[in-house]
N, C-alpha and C positions, 0 to 999 in steps of 0.2 A: 620676324618671319610671317609671311602672308598666310592667311587661312586658305587651305586648298578648297574649302567649301564656302568661300566668300559669297555674299548675297548676289544672286543672279537677277537680271532684269529681263530675261528672255520671255516675251509674252506668250510664246507657245506652251511654256510650262504651266500656264494657267488654264489651258483649254481642255475641255472634256475629251476631245478626240485624241489629243496627245497622250493623256494619261490612260485612255482606253488601250492605245497601242502599247504603252509601257506595261500595262497589266497583262496583256496577251503575250507579250514577249517573255515576261517572267514566268507565266504559266507554261509556255512552250518549253522553257529551259528546265523546269522542274517536272515535266510531264512523266519522264521515265521514273524519276524518284517517287512520284505519287503512285504510280502503278505498283512499284515495289512495296510501297507502304501499305497499299490496299491488300496485297497478298499476305504481308506479315500480320496485319490486323486480323484478316480473315483466319489465318492459321492460329493466331492466339485465341480467337473466339471459337475455334474448332467448327467453323462454318464449312459445309461440304456440298459438293454437287449431288444431284439426285442419285447417281450411281455409286457414290461413296458413303452413303449413309450407314451401310452395314459392314464397312471395313474397319478392322481394328487398327488403331494408331496410338502412339504415346506422345502426348503433347509436351515435349521437352521445353518448348518455348514458354509455355505458361509456367512451368515449374521454375525455370531460370529467372523469369521476370518477378515471380513471387519471392525469390531469394534476394535478387538484386535491389528491388524497390525499397524495402526497409533499410538496406545497407546504405542507400544513397539519401533517402529522406524518410526517416521513421519518426521524427519528433518535430513539433513546431519550432521554428527558428527563434533564436534569442539574440536580438540585435545588441551590439556593443558599440557605444558611442563614447569617444574620449577625445581630449585635445591632441592635436598633432604633435605638440612638443610638451613633454612632461615637466613644465616649469611651474613656479608658484603663480597661479592665476585663479583666484577664487571665483571670479565672474565667469571665466571660461569653463571652470569645472561645473558651476551651477547650470550654465547653458547646456553643457553636454548631458548632465543628468536629466534635465527637463526633456530634451529631445529624445533621449533613450527611453524614458518612461512613456512618453507619448507614442512612440513607435511600438513599444511593447503592449501598450493598452489597445491600440487598434488591431494588432496581430492577434491578441488573445480574445478581444471582445467581439470581433467581426470575422465571419468565416471566409471572406474573399481571398485572403492571402493563402490560407491552407488549401482551398480548392484550386487556386491557380498553381501552387507548387506541386500538388499531387498530380494534376493533369499534365503539367509540363514534364515532370519526371517520367510519367507513363509514356508520353509521346516520345521522349528521348529514348526509352528502352524498346519501343516498338517501331514506328516509322523512322525514327532517328533524329527528330527535331521537335523541341518543345519551347514554347514562349508564353509570355504574359504581357498585359497591356495595362497601363495606369491612366486613369482619367480623374478629372476634378469636378465635383458636384458643388457648384457655387450657389445653388438655389436657396439653401437654408443656412449657409455657413455664417452669415452675419448675425443669426439669432443666438449663437453661442451654445447650442445644445450639444451634449456629448453622447447622446444615444443614437447617433447616426455617423456613418463613415463617409467622410467628405472626399477621400482620395482612394477609392476602392481599386484593388488589383484584380483584373479580369483575365481569366484563362482564354486563350485564343486557340481554336481548333486548328490542327496542323495544316489543313488544306485552306484555311481562311487567312493565312499569313503569307505575305509576299515581300520581297525586297529586291532591290536592283541587283542584277547579276554581277557578281564580283568574285575575286579570288580570296580576299580576306574581309573580315567585318569592317576594318578601317576604310575600305574602299566603298562600302555601301553608302549611297547618298539619298535614298528614299526607302521608306518602309510603309506597308499598307496592311490593313486588316479589313475583313469583310464583316458587315453586320446586316441583319435581316430585319426589315421594317415593313409593317403593314401600311396600307394607304393612310389610315388615321394617324399613326405615329409619324409617318413621313411628312404629312401636311403640317402636323404640329411642330415638327423640327425645322423643315425647310420652306414651309409656306405653300401657297397654292400651286406653284410650279411642279411640285411633286405629284400632283394628280395626273400628269402626263407620263410619269415613269411606268414602264410595263412591270407587271407583277406575274408571278407564277407560283404553282403549288410547291411549297418548300418541303423537301424530303430529308428526313434524318437518316444519315448513313450509319449502318451497322456492320458493313463489310465491304469488300472490294470486288464482288462478282460482276462480270460483264453484263449479265442479264438483269442487273440492278435488283436481284432478289434480296440483297442485303439492305435495301432502303425501304422505308415505310412512309406512307403519306401522313403528314401531320394534320392535314385538313386546313392549313393556313395559306392564304395567298399573300406572298411577301416579295418585296424587291430586294435584290442584293446590292448593297451600297458599300462602296470602298472608301475608307478613310485613309488618306495618303498624306504622309509627313515628308516634306521636301527640305532636305538640309541645305540645298543650294540657295533657295529663295527664302528660307526660314518661314515658310508658310504651310498651312494645312488646307487641303481641299477635299471635297467629297464628290464622287461621281457614282453613277448607277449603271449596272449592266443593261445594255439595250437602250441607253439614253446618251445622246451625244454632248449635251451641255453639262457644264459644271454646276452642281447643285449649290455649293457654297465654297467660300474661300476666306480664310482668316490668317492674320499674322500669328506668330508664335504665341499660343495662348498660355503655355505653362512656363516659358522662359527657363527651361532646364539647361544645364551646362552642356550636356551632350545632345540637346535638342530632341532626340527621339524619346517618345514616352514608353519605350520598352527596353529591356536589357538585351544584350547579345544573347541569342537563343542558346538553348542547350543542344549541342550538336553531337551526333554519334561520330563515326569515323569520317574525318575529312582530310584533305590534303591542301597544300599551299596553292594549288591551281584552281580550286573551286570550293564554293561553300555548299554544294549539293552533297548531303551526307549519305553514307552507306549504312543501312540498318544493321545492328549487331547480328540479327538472325541470318543475314546473307552470308556471314563469315562461316557459319556451320550448317547451312541449309542442306548441303549434300549429305552430311552425317545425319541430320534429322530425317531426311528421306530414307536413308539406309535403316535408321532406327524404326521408322514406320513399316518398312518392308519386312524387317525381322519380326516385328510385333504381329504383322499379318500372317506370316508363316507359322509363328508360334500358335496363333489362334487356330489355324487350319489343322495343325498336327494335334493340338489338344482335343479338337473335335473328333479327329480320327482315332484317338486312343480311347477305345471303348470295348466292352466285352461282347464280341460277336463271334459266331462260329456255326457249325453244322452238327446235327445229331441224327440218330437212327429213328425214323418215324414209327418204327414198331413200338417204341417206348415213348409215348407222348408225354409221360410224366417228366422226362428229362428236360424238356423245353421249359417247363413251368418253374424250374429252379432259378432261372434268370428273369423270367417275366413276372412271376408272382412271389418269388421267394423273399421272405423277410427273416429277421433273426429268430433263431430257435424254432424253425418250422420244418416238419418232415412231410414228404409226399408218398402216398401209398403206390405200389407198383402192382399191376394186375398179374404179371407173370414173372415172379421173382426168380424162379429157377432158370428161366431162359436168359434173364439179364445177367445172372451170375455166371452162366456158361459162356457168355460173350464178354467176359472180363469186366463186368460191372460198368460204372460210369466212365472209366478210362477207355473202354472199348466201344462206347456208344455215343460219345460226344467229343468234338474237337474244336477248341477255341483258336481264334486268330492269334498268331505270334506277334507281340507288340515290342519285341526287343529293339528292332531297328528304329521304330518311331520314338521310343523312349531315349535312345542314344542321340538321335537327331534333335530331340527337344532339349536335351542337356547342352548340346553344342550350340543351339540357337540362343539359349539363355546366356551362355558364356560370351558369345559374340555380341549380344545386345549390351551387356555390361561393359565390354571393351569399347563399344561405340559411344556409350554414355560417358565413359571416362575421357575419351577423346574430346567430346563436346565440352566437358567441364574444364579441360586444359585450355581449350580455345577461348572459353569465356573468362577464364581466370577465377573461377569459383573454387576455392580450395575446399578440402574435406571439412575443415573446422567450421567454415562459414556455412556449409550445408548441414552442419550438425552431425557429421559422420566421422567416427574415429574408432580406434581399436584399443582394447583393454591392455594389450601388451606394449603399446607405444609409451615411450618415456615422456616426462614433462617437457624435456628439451625438444623432442620431436613435435609435440603438439604446439609449443610456442613458436617453433619454426614455421609450422603451417599457418599459424595466425599471422605472423609477420609477412610471410610470402603472399598470403591471400590479401592482406591489407595493402601490400605494395601494388598488386594488380588492380585493386579497386581505388587506390589513392587518387589517381588522376580524375576518375569519374566523380569521386566525392568532392575533390577540390573544385571541379567544374560546377557542381550543384551548389556548393557554398558560394562560389563567385556569382552565380545566377541570383541566389537569394540576396546576397550583399548588394548587387546592383539594383534590385527592386527596392530594397530598403533605402538606398541612397537617393533614388528618384523620389520615393515617398517622403524622405527627410527634406529634400529641396522644396517639395510642394507645401509641406507643413511650415517651413520657415518663411516662405513667400506669401502664403495665402491664409494661414490659420490666425485668427485673432488671439492676442495674448491671454484673454480669459479662457478660451477653449484649451489652449496649451496648459494653462495652470490647472484647470479642472481635470483634464485627462492624465496629467502627470502627477497630480496630488502633491505638488512641490511645496505647497504652503504648510504641509504637515512636517516638514524637515526643519532643521536648525537654520540652514541658509535661507530657506523660503520665508522665514520670519523677518528677515532684513529687507525691507521694502526698497531701499536704495540699491542694494545688490541685485534684487529681483528685477527691478526696472532696467538696470544695466545689462542683465542677462537676456531679457527680451529684446533689447536693442541690438545686442550682439547676434542673436539668431536672425533677426530681420535683415541685418546688413551684411552678414557673413556669407561665404560661399561654402560649398561642400568640401572644398580643399582645406578649410580651417579645422575640420574634424576628421577623425579616423572612424569610419563606419564600416563594420564588418560583421560577418557571421562565420564562426568557426565551423569547419566540417565535422568536428567531433560532436558538436551540439545537435547535429541533424540526424546522425545515425543512431540506431537502437542497440548497437553492439555493446557499448560501454556506458551504462547509465550511472555508474558509481564514480565516474571521473570527477564530477563537480564536487562530490563530498570529499574525495581524496585531495583535490586542490585546496579546499577550505581548510582541511586538517593541516596540510603542508604550510599554508599561509600562517595559521595560528602558531605552529611550531617555530617557523622562521622568525616571526615577530617576537615571540616570547624569548627565544635565544638571544636575539639582538638587544632587546630592551634590558635583559638581565645584566649584560656587560656594560651597555651604554649608560644606564642610570648610575651605576657605580662610578663610572668615569665623570659624569656630570656633577655628582656630589663632591668629588675630589677637586674638579676644575670646572666651575660653572661656565667658563668661557666656551666650553665644548657644546653647549646647548644648541646653538644654531646649526652646527655641523650634524649633531645627532638628529635634529628635526629633518634636515635635508636628506640624510641617509635613510631614515625611516620612511619618508614619503617616496623616495626613490625605490625602496623595497616594496612598499605596499601596492604601488601602481603596477607592479609586474604581475600581480594576481588579479584574476577576473573579479573575485569577490572583495577585493581590497579597495577599489575606487570609491565605493559608497562610504567608506570609513575615513576618507581623506579630510573631510570637514571636522570630524571629531578629533582627529590628530592635531589639526591646526588649533582648535580651541584649547586642547589640553596643553600644548606647548605655549600658547599665548598666556594661559593662566600661570604656567611655571615662570614665564618671563616677568609677569606682573609681580609675582611673589618675590622674585629675586630683586626687582627694582625697589619694592617697598622695604625689603631688608637692607638694601644699600642706603636708602634715604634715612632710615631710622637705625643707625648702627647700635649694637649692644653696648652697655656701660663697661668701664674698666673692671678688672678683677678686684681691685681694692674696694671700689664702690659696691660691687656685688657682694663682697664679703661683709662690709659694714651693714648693708641693708639686710643681709641674711641674719647677722647677729641681733640687730634691732627686732626683726620679725620673730627671731627665736625667743628673745626676752619677753616680748608681748605674748607670745603663745604660751611660754612657761607660766607667766602671771595668770593668764586666763585659765590655764590648766589647774593651777593651785587653787584659785578661787572656786572654780567649778568642783574641784575635789572636796574642799571643805563643805560646801553646800550639799553635795551628794552624800558625804559621810554622815552629816547631821540628820538628813532625811532618812538615811538608811538605819541609823541607830534608833530613831523614833519609830520607824516602821517595824524594826526588829522587836522593840519592847512591847509594842501593841500586839504584835503577833504572838509573843511569848505569853502574855496575860490571857489572850483569847485561847491559846492552846491549852494552858493550865486549867482554865475553867471548863473547857471542853473535856479534858482528861478526867477531872473530878466527877463531872456529870456521867461520863461513861463508866467510871469505877463504881459509883453508887448503883447504877443500873445493872452492871455486871454482877455485883454482890447479891442483889435481889434475885437476879436470874439464877445465880449459883445456888442460893438457898432453896429456891423452888425446885431446881433440878435435883438437889440432894434428897429432898422430901419425896419426890417422885421415884427416885431410884430406890430409897428405903422401903417405900410402900410396895414397889414392884417386887423387891426381895422378899418381904413378909408374905406377900400374896403367893409367891412361888413356893416358899417354905410350907405354907398352909396347904396349898394344893398338893404338894409332894407328900405330906403326912397323910392327907385324906386318901390319896391314890394308893399309898402303901397299906393303909388299914383295909381299904376295900379289897386290895389284892390278897391280903392275908386271910380275910374272912372268906373270900371265894375259894382260896386254897384249902382252908379247913373244911369248908362245906364239901368240896370235892373229895377230900380224904375221908370224911365221915361217910359220904355216900358210898364210896368204894369199899370201906370197911364193913358198912352195913350190908352191902350187896354180897360181899364175901362171906359174912356170917350167915346170911340167909341161905346162900348156896350150900354152906357146910351143914346148916341145920336140916336143909331138905335132904341132903345125902344121909345125914344121921337118921332122919325120919324113915328114909327108904330102907336103910340097913337094919335099923333096930325096931322096925314096926312090929315085928312079931315078938321081939324080945321084951321090950319095956312097955309096949302099948302105945297106941296112937294118942291118947289124951295128954300124957306128959310132954310129948314133943310139941304139940300144938301150943301148949302153955308157954313153953320156952320161946317159940316163934313169936308169939304175941308180945312178950316182954321186950324182945329185941326191936320189934317194929315200933313200939311205943318210945323206946329210947331214941331211936333214929328220928322220929318225928319231933321230939323235944329239941334235939340238936338243930334240926332244920329251922325251927321257929326262931331259936336264939340268933342264928346266923342271919336270917332274913330281917329280923328286927334291927340288927347291927348295920346291915347294909342300908336299910331304909333310913336309919338315923344319919348315916354318913352322907347320904345324898340329899338330906334336907337342907334347904337354903339357909345360909348363915349371913349375918351382917357383921361388918368389920367396923370397929371404932378406932379412930386415930387418937393416940395418946400424945399430947404436947406438953412441953415444960412451960415455965412461967414466961419465957421469952418468945413462946409461940413456935419453937422448933419441934419437929416430930421426933418423939423418943421411942415410940412403939405402936403396935397394932393389937387390939383386943378383939377376939372373935366371939360373937354372941349368937346363940341359936334363936331362930324365929318361930319356935314351937308355941302354939296357942294352947293355953291351959283352960 
């Protein structure tokens, strides 16, 4: 079948005038769409005319885009590269792994892919078309450095991308993007001829107002240059606005399978008759206008709901209640009696009735919520996606909302995944065709893997990458990996893989042990199972190595079969006799050594016991003497204390008796003074006092003698043992 875009030789397709007309025709075709896009972007940015600055609006477009954007692209893409056919091909597996790792390295290491995807998704949600562009930077690629991105993905502003008017993307035969170059950059790129290209002040657009108020001058004089890729001629040419000649023309520089250096753009609503998209906002712009109208009315009514009214000017204090009144404050009245006669505050103040305004405000709030719900239904944003739910809703109802919301978003999510996959496929083709093997090896880190250590297999994998086409590999980005809704899916898939493999291996290995012939089938089934999981492909090499080791073990066991049972039994008996003889010999030696060590230990223990016995007897004798001495000391002290106590008691009794006799004598003297005479009584008193004094002296002498220090002498027998204690007085004669 002939290629409908077979190479053309029409010379007019190389002229600047021809392409200027093509560009103008494409711009004319998309003029209406660009105006719509300007209005949508302006509404999203909430840019208003001078008379609209103080009008209240609700930017439902901004809210919807903020909800939709992370649902379509919320995480960096994870490219998946695999062989198209899951057969046993170690070289193809290694090549797939290197390519996937290199793509992942550039996506994670450099920001161009993330910026291009984010910008394209935003353009898809606002004006309705987003795209990106790949280019090859060959200046330093031969040096083999990995700190530079050689095939960056560039975001293309939605007004700077054009294509041939067509009904479907398959009919598009040329694409173009605009770049802005200063005189210096242009001369450096295209030579001195660029000095004749007119330049103008480049303005950055921030909105779509007709008065260009949404643009600001960047202060740079630049020329607008169009880079045009013609699929018919397989050539690329560059022209500039306001210049009739072609600046440059080259044959296909990238040699991509689809020729175009860009994927099919992200389109909003399109039909089979045209590729001009309809922005999503257009589908509900009438409801958004109604929402703004309701919000404006709500603002006006809210401003009208305030405490206003009239009052009796006779009582100026009444007006101060609303103008000066704060919490817990009273105002004095000059004529209280007059105020009371006129029904107090009720009779002297009248506030405006706000019942009608409040009812209207409630109706406006209800109407606004209904309009918002209609917009959500048009956009397909379910309650659960917006984070809104009700406590009384069942789990089934909430799951239904999730499923319904995902159904409405699934087409858009698939389109974003398709867009990312096409970018990565283009990038993969550039890597295979232009990246040196050492750059791929460093970016992928493949030499740190088991397969990467095999230089022969590694060289074959590099050759496969350089000579293969993108059709030899499956390169894709799953939509689930781009959205932020379910970030635990990867963990769940890994757990599912481990469970499935574990269950399979448990039964398979039992079967292999019973019938080793099943090993190849087991390996094939396990590899077929593991490649069905995203996390399983990187373990394929380990599985092959494990099964290869099992095969080698089985081969070795087959080459060296085990001996017969009779031989095994005879060898076992011989070994048993040898072991028994060794055990007996070792037993005799160990017994002799044990007896000798036991005798030596016994003698040493007896000597130690005799020594301890002698020492203990000496300690016992010493302790007995100390105990006996302590007992004698206690007995002597007890007798002395007893004598002292008896003497003190006798002295006290004598004193008491003498005192009593003295008192009796005194009484007798008093009673018989006149009878017997004073002289006889005095004589008797004197005798008694003398007797008491003698008794006192005897007792004091006894007490002094008992308190006199005494020395004790230990009495020992002929063997030196203590037999008693003799107490001797220390009195000096």
